[in-house]
KOLPANU-324334 format. One record per residue: residue number from 1; x, y, z of N, C-alpha, C in turn; residue in three letters. Coordinates in pm, 1 decimal. Each point is the difference from the previous one (the first is absolute). Example, Ala and Ser with C-alpha at 12.3 -4.5 7.8 and 13.67 -1.06 7.14 Angstrom:
// residues 2
+-----+----------+----------+----------+----------+----------+----------+----------+----------+----------+--------+
| num |      n_X |      n_Y |      n_Z |     ca_X |     ca_Y |     ca_Z |      c_X |      c_Y |      c_Z | residu |
+-----+----------+----------+----------+----------+----------+----------+----------+----------+----------+--------+
|   1 |   1319.0 |   -569.0 |    780.0 |    -89.0 |    119.0 |      0.0 |     90.0 |    120.0 |      0.0 |    ALA |
|   2 |    -35.0 |    105.0 |    -72.0 |     82.0 |    119.0 |      6.0 |    -77.0 |    109.0 |     73.0 |    SER |
+-----+----------+----------+----------+----------+----------+----------+----------+----------+----------+--------+
//
This chain:
// residues 160
+-----+----------+----------+----------+----------+----------+----------+----------+----------+----------+--------+
| num |      n_X |      n_Y |      n_Z |     ca_X |     ca_Y |     ca_Z |      c_X |      c_Y |      c_Z | residu |
+-----+----------+----------+----------+----------+----------+----------+----------+----------+----------+--------+
|   1 |   9147.6 |   7909.1 |  12744.6 |    109.6 |    -11.3 |     90.8 |     32.0 |    106.0 |    118.8 |    UNK |
|   2 |     47.8 |    -53.7 |    104.6 |     11.4 |     72.7 |    102.5 |     97.6 |    110.4 |    -40.5 |    UNK |
|   3 |     -6.9 |    132.6 |     70.6 |     88.0 |     97.2 |    -66.5 |     -8.5 |     84.9 |    -83.6 |    UNK |
|   4 |    -96.3 |    -39.2 |    -86.5 |      3.3 |     38.3 |   -141.9 |   -127.8 |    125.3 |    -18.1 |    UNK |
|   5 |     33.4 |    107.2 |    -54.3 |    -82.0 |    120.8 |    -15.7 |   -107.4 |    -32.5 |   -130.6 |    UNK |
|   6 |    -93.1 |     74.5 |     43.0 |   -130.7 |    -15.1 |    -77.8 |     41.0 |     -0.1 |   -142.7 |    UNK |
|   7 |    116.4 |     98.2 |    -46.2 |     -0.9 |      0.5 |   -147.5 |     82.4 |   -138.1 |    -42.5 |    UNK |
|   8 |     62.0 |    -77.2 |     73.7 |     65.3 |   -112.1 |    -27.8 |   -137.5 |   -110.3 |    -30.9 |    UNK |
|   9 |    -89.4 |     13.8 |    108.9 |   -114.4 |   -109.3 |    -10.3 |    -46.9 |     59.9 |   -128.2 |    UNK |
|  10 |    -32.3 |    136.5 |    -29.5 |    -85.7 |     14.2 |   -135.2 |     59.1 |    -65.2 |   -116.9 |    UNK |
|  11 |    143.2 |     13.2 |      4.7 |     55.8 |    -65.3 |   -129.0 |     -4.2 |   -149.2 |     -2.1 |    UNK |
|  12 |     47.8 |    -49.5 |    144.0 |    -56.5 |   -128.8 |     -3.6 |   -121.1 |    -46.7 |    -55.7 |    UNK |
|  13 |   -122.3 |     59.0 |     31.0 |   -139.5 |    -51.0 |    -54.8 |    -12.0 |     64.9 |   -112.0 |    UNK |
|  14 |     48.2 |     73.6 |    -60.4 |     35.1 |     49.4 |   -143.9 |     67.6 |   -127.4 |    -90.4 |    UNK |
|  15 |     95.1 |    -31.7 |     33.5 |     68.8 |   -116.0 |    -57.0 |    -95.9 |   -120.2 |    -12.6 |    UNK |
|  16 |    -47.4 |    -32.7 |    105.6 |    -97.5 |   -134.2 |     20.9 |   -126.5 |     21.9 |   -110.1 |    UNK |
|  17 |    -56.6 |    106.7 |     36.2 |   -105.8 |     32.0 |   -101.2 |     42.0 |      6.4 |   -128.4 |    UNK |
|  18 |    115.4 |     28.6 |    -77.9 |     51.0 |     -6.7 |   -128.4 |     61.8 |   -135.4 |    -15.8 |    UNK |
|  19 |      8.2 |   -124.8 |    103.1 |     41.9 |   -104.9 |    -32.9 |    128.7 |    -28.3 |    -30.4 |    UNK |
|  20 |     53.2 |    112.9 |     51.4 |    158.3 |    -14.1 |     25.3 |     69.4 |    -75.1 |    145.4 |    UNK |
|  21 |    116.3 |    -86.9 |    -33.4 |     -2.5 |    -31.8 |    137.7 |     86.1 |     83.7 |    113.2 |    UNK |
|  22 |    -56.0 |    -13.8 |    113.2 |     72.6 |     82.8 |    114.1 |    127.3 |      0.0 |     33.1 |    UNK |
|  23 |     92.1 |     64.1 |    -61.9 |    149.8 |    -31.1 |    -24.6 |     39.0 |    166.8 |    111.5 |    UNK |
|  24 |    -64.1 |     57.0 |     62.9 |     52.6 |    105.2 |     64.4 |     68.9 |    -45.9 |    122.8 |    UNK |
|  25 |    131.3 |     45.2 |    -19.0 |    130.6 |      5.9 |    107.4 |    -14.6 |    103.9 |     77.3 |    UNK |
|  26 |     45.4 |     -6.0 |    138.7 |     48.2 |    102.2 |     99.9 |    131.7 |     16.2 |     -8.0 |    UNK |
|  27 |     46.9 |    113.5 |    -28.2 |    168.1 |     22.1 |     37.7 |     34.3 |    105.1 |    117.4 |    UNK |
|  28 |      5.5 |    -32.6 |    112.7 |     33.8 |     98.9 |     99.1 |     86.3 |    116.4 |     -6.2 |    UNK |
|  29 |    121.8 |     -8.9 |    -92.6 |     65.9 |     66.3 |    -46.5 |    -35.7 |    100.7 |   -105.4 |    UNK |
|  30 |   -110.9 |      5.8 |    -39.1 |    -68.7 |     74.9 |    -69.1 |     30.9 |     -2.9 |   -152.5 |    UNK |
|  31 |    -91.6 |     52.4 |    -85.0 |     10.2 |    -24.6 |   -132.3 |    -54.3 |    128.9 |    -85.1 |    UNK |
|  32 |     33.1 |    130.6 |     69.0 |    -66.7 |    136.1 |    -35.1 |     31.1 |     20.5 |   -145.0 |    UNK |
|  33 |    133.4 |    -13.8 |      8.0 |     80.7 |     23.6 |   -165.3 |     16.8 |   -141.0 |    -81.0 |    UNK |
|  34 |    -18.5 |     28.8 |   -113.3 |     63.0 |   -128.7 |    -86.9 |    122.4 |    -43.2 |     28.8 |    UNK |
|  35 |    119.9 |     83.1 |     60.8 |     92.9 |    -66.9 |      9.5 |     11.9 |    -74.1 |    169.7 |    UNK |
|  36 |    -75.7 |     52.4 |     83.6 |    -54.7 |    -50.2 |    117.6 |    -56.1 |   -140.4 |     -5.3 |    UNK |
|  37 |    -67.4 |      5.2 |    -85.1 |   -117.1 |   -111.6 |    -45.5 |     97.6 |   -127.9 |    -73.5 |    UNK |
|  38 |     78.2 |     36.2 |    -84.2 |     94.4 |    -74.7 |    -47.5 |     92.8 |    -78.3 |     90.0 |    UNK |
|  39 |     79.8 |     88.5 |     69.2 |     75.3 |    -81.5 |     65.0 |    -78.4 |    -57.0 |    134.1 |    UNK |
|  40 |   -157.0 |     23.0 |     46.1 |    -20.1 |   -101.6 |    101.7 |    -53.5 |   -100.4 |    -68.9 |    UNK |
|  41 |    -47.7 |    -22.1 |   -109.0 |    -33.4 |    -86.6 |    -90.2 |    100.2 |   -119.6 |    -40.1 |    UNK |
|  42 |    113.5 |     80.1 |    -48.8 |     88.9 |    -67.7 |    -58.3 |    -14.6 |    -28.4 |   -161.9 |    UNK |
|  43 |    -69.9 |    120.7 |    -55.9 |     -1.5 |    -10.0 |   -187.5 |     53.5 |    116.2 |      6.7 |    UNK |
|  44 |     18.6 |     29.3 |   -163.1 |     44.0 |    131.5 |    -41.0 |    -87.2 |    104.9 |     16.4 |    UNK |
|  45 |     45.6 |    118.4 |     -8.9 |    -75.0 |    147.6 |      4.8 |   -127.1 |    -18.2 |   -117.6 |    UNK |
|  46 |     50.4 |    -59.5 |   -114.9 |    -78.4 |     29.4 |   -101.2 |   -124.8 |    -94.8 |     10.4 |    UNK |
|  47 |    -14.5 |    -97.3 |     86.8 |    -92.5 |    -96.0 |     18.3 |   -127.9 |     61.5 |    121.0 |    UNK |
|  48 |     53.0 |    115.0 |     41.5 |   -106.5 |     62.9 |    123.8 |    -93.8 |     67.8 |   -122.9 |    UNK |
|  49 |   -109.7 |    -14.3 |     26.4 |   -116.1 |     87.0 |   -105.1 |    -37.4 |    126.3 |    109.2 |    UNK |
|  50 |     70.3 |     83.4 |     -9.0 |    -47.9 |    127.7 |     84.7 |   -125.3 |     71.6 |    -28.9 |    UNK |
|  51 |    -84.5 |     50.4 |     74.0 |   -106.3 |     89.7 |    -27.9 |     40.0 |    144.2 |     13.5 |    UNK |
|  52 |     -8.1 |     57.9 |    -97.2 |      0.1 |    155.2 |     -7.5 |   -145.8 |     51.8 |    -43.7 |    UNK |
|  53 |     -9.1 |    111.9 |     92.3 |   -184.5 |     45.4 |    -10.2 |     27.6 |    155.7 |    -47.9 |    UNK |
|  54 |    -76.0 |      6.3 |   -102.7 |     -3.6 |    141.2 |    -43.1 |   -160.5 |     55.5 |     -1.6 |    UNK |
|  55 |    -30.8 |    134.9 |    -35.6 |   -117.0 |     21.7 |     56.5 |    -27.1 |     67.3 |   -147.1 |    UNK |
|  56 |   -142.6 |    -24.4 |    -55.5 |    -31.9 |     52.1 |   -134.9 |   -127.2 |     81.6 |     47.1 |    UNK |
|  57 |     -1.1 |    123.0 |     61.5 |   -135.6 |     52.4 |     76.0 |    -27.9 |    -81.6 |    124.9 |    UNK |
|  58 |    -82.5 |    -50.6 |     37.3 |    -47.0 |    -83.2 |     85.0 |      4.2 |   -132.7 |     10.7 |    UNK |
|  59 |     61.0 |    -45.1 |   -123.8 |    -26.4 |   -148.1 |    -29.6 |    177.9 |    -18.3 |     15.4 |    UNK |
|  60 |     19.6 |   -137.2 |     89.8 |    105.3 |    -60.9 |    -23.4 |     86.6 |    -66.8 |   -113.8 |    UNK |
|  61 |    123.2 |     -0.4 |    -17.4 |     55.7 |    -62.9 |   -101.7 |    113.2 |    -52.5 |     28.2 |    UNK |
|  62 |    -10.1 |   -144.5 |      9.8 |     86.5 |    -96.8 |     42.8 |    103.4 |    -63.2 |   -106.5 |    UNK |
|  63 |    130.1 |     15.1 |     17.5 |     74.1 |    -17.8 |    -95.5 |    106.2 |   -126.3 |     72.1 |    UNK |
|  64 |    -13.2 |   -115.3 |    -26.5 |     63.3 |   -140.2 |     28.4 |    116.1 |      7.4 |    -74.8 |    UNK |
|  65 |    125.5 |     39.3 |     62.9 |    114.2 |    -11.6 |    -71.2 |    100.4 |   -112.2 |     62.1 |    UNK |
|  66 |    109.0 |     -7.1 |    -85.2 |    100.0 |   -113.0 |     37.1 |     94.0 |    108.9 |     91.8 |    UNK |
|  67 |     32.9 |    -50.9 |     96.4 |     57.5 |     58.4 |    126.3 |    147.2 |     74.0 |    -58.1 |    UNK |
|  68 |     62.3 |    -90.4 |   -134.6 |    100.8 |     72.8 |    -35.8 |     -1.9 |    118.8 |   -111.3 |    UNK |
|  69 |   -169.6 |     40.7 |     -9.9 |      5.3 |     85.0 |   -103.7 |    -44.7 |    150.2 |     83.8 |    UNK |
|  70 |     10.4 |    115.1 |    -88.5 |    -48.5 |    112.3 |     41.8 |   -106.7 |     16.9 |    -81.3 |    UNK |
|  71 |   -111.4 |     72.4 |     47.4 |   -129.5 |      4.4 |    -99.7 |    -16.4 |    145.2 |    -43.7 |    UNK |
|  72 |    -41.7 |      8.1 |    -96.9 |     20.4 |    165.4 |    -93.2 |   -151.5 |     13.8 |     11.7 |    UNK |
|  73 |     -1.9 |    115.9 |     82.5 |   -172.6 |     47.6 |     31.8 |    -36.2 |     66.7 |   -168.8 |    UNK |
|  74 |     89.7 |     46.0 |    -82.8 |    -33.2 |     28.7 |   -122.6 |    -52.4 |   -105.8 |    -75.1 |    UNK |
|  75 |     33.8 |   -105.6 |      8.6 |    -49.9 |   -128.9 |    -97.9 |   -114.6 |    -66.9 |     75.9 |    UNK |
|  76 |    -22.6 |      6.9 |    108.6 |   -147.4 |    -17.9 |     68.9 |   -101.5 |     88.4 |    -12.0 |    UNK |
|  77 |     15.4 |    122.8 |     26.6 |    -82.2 |     92.6 |    -69.9 |    -56.2 |     -7.2 |   -147.2 |    UNK |
|  78 |    109.7 |    -25.9 |   -113.0 |    -37.9 |    -27.1 |   -118.8 |    -52.6 |   -124.8 |    -13.9 |    UNK |
|  79 |     25.4 |   -110.6 |     69.6 |    -54.0 |   -120.6 |    -24.8 |   -147.6 |      8.2 |     45.0 |    UNK |
|  80 |    -41.2 |     68.2 |    102.9 |   -147.2 |     50.4 |     44.7 |    -56.2 |     57.6 |    -49.9 |    UNK |
|  81 |     60.3 |    119.4 |    -63.2 |    -54.2 |    127.4 |    -69.5 |    -74.2 |     46.4 |     78.6 |    UNK |
|  82 |     55.6 |     23.5 |    133.3 |    -43.3 |    117.6 |    100.3 |     93.8 |     38.1 |     61.6 |    UNK |
|  83 |     41.6 |    129.9 |     43.1 |     80.9 |     23.3 |     90.6 |     27.7 |    -63.4 |    140.3 |    UNK |
|  84 |    114.0 |    -33.8 |     61.9 |     41.2 |    -45.5 |    136.8 |     78.9 |     64.3 |     36.7 |    UNK |
|  85 |    -26.3 |      8.9 |    176.5 |    103.6 |     37.3 |     95.1 |     26.0 |    -79.1 |     71.1 |    UNK |
|  86 |    140.7 |      5.1 |     82.5 |     23.2 |   -115.1 |    138.3 |   -107.9 |     57.8 |    105.1 |    UNK |
|  87 |     -7.5 |   -124.3 |     36.9 |   -124.4 |      2.1 |    139.2 |     99.1 |     16.2 |     95.4 |    UNK |
|  88 |    -74.7 |     61.0 |     88.2 |     88.5 |     11.8 |    148.7 |    -47.5 |    -91.6 |    107.5 |    UNK |
|  89 |     56.8 |    -32.5 |     77.3 |     -9.3 |    -94.5 |    116.2 |   -147.2 |    -16.4 |     34.2 |    UNK |
|  90 |    -79.6 |    119.1 |     26.6 |   -152.5 |     21.7 |     31.0 |    -84.9 |    -86.8 |    -78.2 |    UNK |
|  91 |     15.6 |     65.2 |   -160.1 |    -74.3 |    -61.3 |   -102.0 |      6.3 |   -140.7 |    -41.9 |    UNK |
|  92 |    135.7 |    -46.0 |     31.8 |     19.1 |   -137.6 |    -30.3 |    -98.1 |    -88.0 |    100.6 |    UNK |
|  93 |     39.8 |     36.1 |    128.5 |    -92.7 |    -67.5 |    102.9 |   -137.3 |      9.8 |      1.0 |    UNK |
|  94 |    -75.8 |    123.4 |    -29.2 |   -133.6 |     41.0 |    -30.4 |    -46.8 |   -104.4 |   -116.7 |    UNK |
|  95 |     82.6 |     25.3 |    -90.8 |    -49.4 |    -91.7 |   -136.9 |     12.8 |   -138.9 |    -24.6 |    UNK |
|  96 |     91.7 |    -51.0 |     54.9 |     55.4 |   -139.4 |    -35.4 |    -71.7 |    -75.4 |    132.9 |    UNK |
|  97 |     26.2 |     74.9 |    126.8 |    -10.4 |    -80.8 |    142.2 |    153.5 |    -89.2 |     61.9 |    UNK |
|  98 |     98.2 |     68.0 |    -93.8 |    158.6 |    -53.9 |     53.4 |     84.5 |    136.4 |     18.5 |    UNK |
|  99 |     56.7 |    -38.8 |     82.0 |    126.0 |    119.7 |     37.7 |    115.7 |    -37.2 |   -115.1 |    UNK |
| 100 |     67.2 |    101.7 |    -26.5 |    128.0 |     -3.8 |   -132.4 |     85.3 |   -102.8 |    101.5 |    UNK |
| 101 |     61.2 |    -90.4 |    -94.5 |     78.9 |   -116.9 |     44.4 |    -75.9 |   -121.8 |     23.3 |    UNK |
| 102 |   -141.7 |     24.9 |    -17.0 |    -85.3 |   -135.5 |     21.0 |   -102.3 |     15.8 |   -110.7 |    UNK |
| 103 |      7.7 |     68.9 |   -105.4 |    -84.3 |    -13.9 |    -76.2 |    -41.8 |   -106.7 |   -114.0 |    UNK |
| 104 |    -71.1 |    -82.5 |     47.3 |    -44.7 |   -134.1 |    -74.0 |    -28.9 |      8.5 |   -173.9 |    UNK |
| 105 |    -63.0 |    -60.9 |    -82.8 |    -22.4 |     -4.1 |   -133.3 |   -120.2 |    -11.7 |     29.9 |    UNK |
| 106 |    -54.5 |    -42.9 |     72.1 |   -172.3 |    -30.7 |     11.3 |    -35.9 |     19.2 |    141.8 |    UNK |
| 107 |   -127.9 |      7.2 |      7.4 |    -48.0 |     40.6 |    141.1 |    -29.6 |    154.7 |     58.1 |    UNK |
| 108 |      1.9 |     75.9 |   -127.8 |      5.8 |    130.7 |     34.0 |   -150.8 |     27.6 |     36.7 |    UNK |
| 109 |    -14.5 |    126.0 |     68.7 |   -124.5 |     83.0 |     31.7 |    -92.1 |     25.1 |   -112.5 |    UNK |
| 110 |    107.8 |     94.6 |   -101.0 |    -82.5 |     39.1 |    -95.0 |     90.3 |    -48.4 |   -137.0 |    UNK |
| 111 |    -87.5 |    -64.2 |    -94.4 |     85.1 |    -71.8 |   -102.3 |     90.3 |     84.4 |   -104.5 |    UNK |
| 112 |    106.1 |    -14.0 |     32.1 |     94.3 |     61.1 |    -80.8 |     -1.5 |    -26.9 |   -164.5 |    UNK |
| 113 |     61.5 |     92.7 |    -58.5 |     39.0 |      9.7 |   -146.6 |    147.7 |    -69.8 |     -1.2 |    UNK |
| 114 |     23.3 |   -124.2 |    -48.9 |    117.6 |    -73.3 |      6.2 |     95.2 |     -7.3 |   -108.6 |    UNK |
| 115 |     87.2 |      0.0 |    -10.5 |    139.5 |    -25.9 |    -86.6 |     67.0 |   -104.1 |     53.0 |    UNK |
| 116 |     92.8 |    -93.7 |    -80.0 |     49.2 |    -97.7 |     85.2 |    155.8 |     11.2 |   -125.2 |    UNK |
| 117 |    121.1 |      9.2 |     53.6 |    129.3 |     30.5 |    -66.8 |      9.5 |   -145.0 |    -26.5 |    UNK |
| 118 |     10.8 |     33.4 |   -179.9 |     22.6 |   -124.9 |    -86.9 |    104.7 |    -97.3 |     30.9 |    UNK |
| 119 |    114.8 |     65.5 |     86.5 |     82.6 |    -52.9 |     27.5 |      9.7 |   -112.2 |    112.7 |    UNK |
| 120 |   -105.8 |     13.4 |     54.8 |    -35.7 |   -130.9 |    107.2 |     -7.4 |   -125.4 |    -68.1 |    UNK |
| 121 |    -65.1 |     26.7 |   -120.2 |    -54.7 |   -140.0 |    -83.5 |    152.6 |    -93.6 |     -9.1 |    UNK |
| 122 |     94.2 |     49.7 |      5.0 |    126.8 |    -92.9 |     -9.9 |     45.8 |    -65.7 |     98.9 |    UNK |
| 123 |    -98.6 |     50.3 |    130.2 |     85.1 |    -45.5 |    123.4 |   -113.3 |   -100.5 |     73.9 |    UNK |
| 124 |     76.3 |   -111.0 |     48.0 |   -126.1 |    -70.7 |     87.3 |    103.7 |    -91.8 |     92.6 |    UNK |
| 125 |    -39.3 |      4.8 |    139.8 |   -131.5 |     62.8 |     36.8 |     41.4 |    141.5 |     19.7 |    UNK |
| 126 |   -108.2 |     81.5 |     32.0 |      1.7 |    122.4 |     35.3 |    -49.9 |     41.0 |    149.8 |    UNK |
| 127 |      7.0 |     93.8 |     86.1 |    -30.9 |     30.4 |     99.1 |    -96.3 |    129.2 |     19.5 |    UNK |
| 128 |    -67.8 |     -7.2 |     62.2 |    -89.9 |    157.2 |      2.4 |     -3.9 |      2.6 |    165.4 |    UNK |
| 129 |    -84.6 |    103.9 |     12.5 |     -8.9 |     77.3 |    160.0 |   -150.8 |    -90.2 |     33.1 |    UNK |
| 130 |    -13.8 |    -21.1 |    128.4 |   -141.1 |    -99.4 |     48.6 |    -35.9 |    118.6 |     93.0 |    UNK |
| 131 |     13.4 |    124.6 |     30.4 |    -93.5 |     63.1 |     53.6 |     97.9 |     78.7 |    123.1 |    UNK |
| 132 |    111.2 |    -19.9 |      6.4 |     78.3 |     63.9 |     99.6 |    134.8 |    -14.7 |    -43.6 |    UNK |
| 133 |    100.6 |     91.2 |     78.2 |    145.8 |     10.9 |    -48.5 |     62.2 |   -134.7 |     51.1 |    UNK |
| 134 |    -71.4 |    -89.1 |     52.6 |     59.2 |   -118.2 |     45.2 |    -63.1 |   -142.0 |    -56.6 |    UNK |
| 135 |   -106.2 |     25.9 |    -78.9 |    -68.7 |   -140.2 |    -86.6 |     19.8 |     46.4 |   -144.6 |    UNK |
| 136 |     66.6 |   -144.9 |    -72.0 |    -33.5 |     -0.9 |   -150.4 |    -40.0 |   -148.5 |    -28.9 |    UNK |
| 137 |    -45.7 |     -6.7 |   -155.7 |    -16.4 |    -98.4 |    -23.9 |     50.7 |    -70.7 |   -127.1 |    UNK |
| 138 |      5.8 |   -132.2 |    -40.0 |     80.4 |    -12.5 |   -105.6 |   -118.5 |    -42.0 |   -100.4 |    UNK |
| 139 |     50.7 |     -9.8 |   -124.2 |   -117.9 |     21.0 |    -98.8 |     89.6 |      2.5 |   -146.1 |    UNK |
| 140 |    -68.4 |     13.9 |   -128.7 |     47.7 |     12.9 |   -100.9 |    -51.1 |    122.6 |    -47.6 |    UNK |
| 141 |     64.9 |     82.9 |   -118.0 |    -18.9 |     76.7 |    -67.0 |   -166.2 |     16.1 |    -63.6 |    UNK |
| 142 |    -11.4 |   -120.1 |    -57.7 |   -115.1 |     -7.0 |    -43.5 |   -126.4 |      6.6 |     87.9 |    UNK |
| 143 |     11.1 |    -72.7 |    115.2 |    -73.3 |     20.8 |    122.6 |    -27.6 |    144.9 |     28.2 |    UNK |
| 144 |    115.7 |     66.7 |      1.3 |    -19.8 |    135.6 |     59.0 |    -64.5 |     81.7 |    -84.5 |    UNK |
| 145 |    -14.5 |    -35.1 |   -161.8 |    -88.1 |     83.0 |    -75.4 |   -134.6 |    -52.5 |      7.6 |    UNK |
| 146 |     -3.9 |   -108.2 |     36.0 |   -158.4 |    -38.8 |     22.4 |    -41.8 |     47.7 |    138.7 |    UNK |
| 147 |     64.2 |     -9.7 |    118.5 |    -46.3 |     26.7 |     99.3 |    -40.8 |    175.9 |     20.7 |    UNK |
| 148 |     99.2 |     48.9 |   -104.9 |    -16.9 |    158.3 |     26.8 |    -95.0 |     61.5 |    -99.4 |    UNK |
| 149 |    -45.0 |    -92.0 |    -79.2 |    -79.6 |     43.6 |   -145.3 |     73.8 |    119.3 |    -44.5 |    UNK |
| 150 |    157.9 |    -29.3 |    -54.4 |     81.5 |     72.6 |    -24.6 |     36.5 |      0.1 |   -129.1 |    UNK |
| 151 |     18.7 |    112.9 |    -78.8 |     75.0 |    -19.9 |   -130.2 |    146.3 |    -21.5 |     -1.0 |    UNK |
| 152 |     37.8 |    -67.7 |    -91.7 |    156.3 |    -15.4 |     25.2 |     36.2 |    109.7 |   -132.8 |    UNK |
| 153 |    111.3 |    100.5 |     48.6 |     78.2 |    108.6 |    -73.1 |    122.6 |     32.6 |     21.4 |    UNK |
| 154 |     66.9 |     68.4 |    -79.2 |    121.3 |     -4.1 |     31.4 |    -14.3 |    167.5 |     63.0 |    UNK |
| 155 |     52.8 |     -9.5 |    137.7 |     -1.7 |    117.9 |     95.3 |    117.2 |     38.8 |     69.6 |    UNK |
| 156 |    106.4 |    -68.4 |    -42.6 |    156.7 |     21.0 |     20.0 |     56.7 |    131.2 |    -53.1 |    UNK |
| 157 |     60.9 |     82.1 |    113.5 |     44.8 |     91.6 |    -20.9 |    174.3 |    -21.5 |   -101.1 |    UNK |
| 158 |     30.5 |     92.2 |    -64.7 |    144.1 |    -31.6 |    -50.7 |     90.9 |      6.2 |     84.0 |    UNK |
| 159 |     92.5 |    -76.4 |     -7.0 |    117.6 |    -39.3 |     89.1 |     66.0 |    155.8 |     37.3 |    UNK |
| 160 |     -8.8 |     40.4 |    147.3 |     95.3 |     99.4 |      8.5 |    131.1 |     39.8 |    -46.1 |    UNK |
+-----+----------+----------+----------+----------+----------+----------+----------+----------+----------+--------+
//
């Protein structure tokens, strides 16, 4: 599509390769945060499948969480059986090929370890980033698990 970044095209190709319908939609007002995305799409914040990138050594770790939930890094590390740290913007771009705010659940440059928030399974549809801070795609939680090769887990932080 015209005006589309290489990152969005990579997600579009990965969706096609996985046999998922091309449901990528652009929102000029932006979808950088879960709140922004929900407002643009007209869905609940919980239906936004946000991508949080950590690192374990040189390996990217992707947590796909409900936009309504905070991720507990200690739970993630325990589930993976390895220490993790927050990833900075340079690591995120180098490891995934995406900028923060547009990290998709598939189409990564380096295959990440992936955990999917079990809270997403109760929601349909869900919306995930599609390679830019303005593009998302509509899917289901089950498809997110399949597309990302993720493991469903309790990654939610206790309410503050």
